N, C-alpha and C positions, 0 to 999 in steps of 0.2 A: 482414548483418545492419546492423542500426540499433542505435545506441545514445543514449538520452537521461539525463543525469544532474542531479539537483537536489538542493541543498543547504537547510535552513534552519536557524538559531537557533532554540531552544524553552528558555523561561523556565521550565523544569522539569527538576527531574533526570531521568536517564539512565533509571531503573527506571520512572521514570512513563510515559515515552516508550514504550518499549518495551513495555510492559504494554499499551499503547493500541493499537499496531500488530500486536501478536502476538494479540489476543483477538479472532477473528474475529466473534463476538456483539456487539461494540461498535460496528462499521463503520457502521451505521446512526445510530449518534447522531455519528459525526465526519463523514460524508461522506452531504448529503442525496439523494444520487443512488443512494444504497445502498438498497434499500427492506428487502430481508430478509436472513439470513444463514439457511442450514440445514446443520449437519453430515452428510455420509456418512459411515457408520461410528459404531463408539464414540467413536473418539479425540476430543479437543476441545481439542489442545494440544500442543506440540510437534513434531521432524519426523516426516511421515507423515499429519499432520491434512490432512484433505481437507474441502471444505465449497462449497457452492452459495451464490453472492453474485448476488442478483436486484438488478439496475440498470437507473434509468431511464436513457433514451437517446433525448433527443428526447420524442417521443409516444409512443414505445413501450418496452417492457419486455425485457430481455435476461436470460438466466441464464448465470452463467460458473463453470466449476468450476474450483477452486484448488486447489493443494496446497501444504503446507509443506515442501519439501525440506532447508531447513537451518534449524536453530534452537538458539541458542546466546545466553546474555546480550548483549544490545546487538547481535547479527546474527540477520538473516531473511531466508529465500530462498523465494521463491514462483515456482510454474510455472503458467501457464496457457494451454491450446491452447484456439484461438478464430479459426476462420474462415479457416484455413490460415495463422495464424503462431503460433508460440510466443512467447509472453511470458514473459521471465526476469526476476525484478526480486530486487535485492539490499537488502535495507534495512541500514544501519548508525547506532547512536547512540552517540556517544562523550563524555563526559563534557568540558564548559569550565568555564573558572571562574563564568561566568552562569548554568549550568544544563547544555544538552548541545547538541549539532549532529547534526541527521538529516541522511544520504546516502543518495539513493534512488537507483540505477543501473537502466533499465528497458532489457533486450536483445530486440530484435523478432526473431525468423529467420521469415524470410516463406517460405512452402516452393513460390513460383512469382513467374515475373517480374512477373506483375499486381500481385500483394501486396507483393514488393518494394518496387515503384513507391509504392504507395500509402502503404505504411509511410515512405519516404522524403520523401513530400508532406505527410503529416501531423505530421512528426515536431515541427514548433513546437507544432502543436497538444496532441500530448501533454505535451509541457513546459509547456505554460499551465494543461491540467490538473493535472500533479503538483506544480505549484507551489500552485497554488489548494487542492487536497486538503492540502499542509503547511501552509499558512498556517492553515486550519481545524483542524488536528492541534495546531497550535500554541497557538491559542489555546484549546482544549479541555484539555490540558496543564495550559497556563500557569493557566488557573481552577482545577483540580482542585487545582495545588501551593497555590495561595494558600488554598483553601479547607482544603487541610490542614494549612496552617502554621498559621492560625488556631485550628484545632481542640485 
């Protein structure tokens, strides 16, 4: 198993950050590579929510089915099976004096030797992608927190 952890300070309250990460239909606003989200079944929030996320991957698009397996204030865990790898991601949001801190930990469990090697080889790329996503999330949440404070 390969594990990557990234942290980001966000100048917004914990509830604002959690709402952004735990609302699947917001993902296209947060990440330009997420083209659309569609729910699989009637549930749209909370543990057990399943959805299909269509992502741009280079010149192609890919669909990923994601499930929220744990969902509590400030804590979200997702599972995604793709191409012989189980992506098990935990996101926790904690209050800080100047906003909040988001920690994202992604465990990749590869189901073959070739996939294990691929996951280890590409771990730095996954880390950069996660960090870029968290910076966009920080900008988005910071803008929303400023707009809410003005109203």
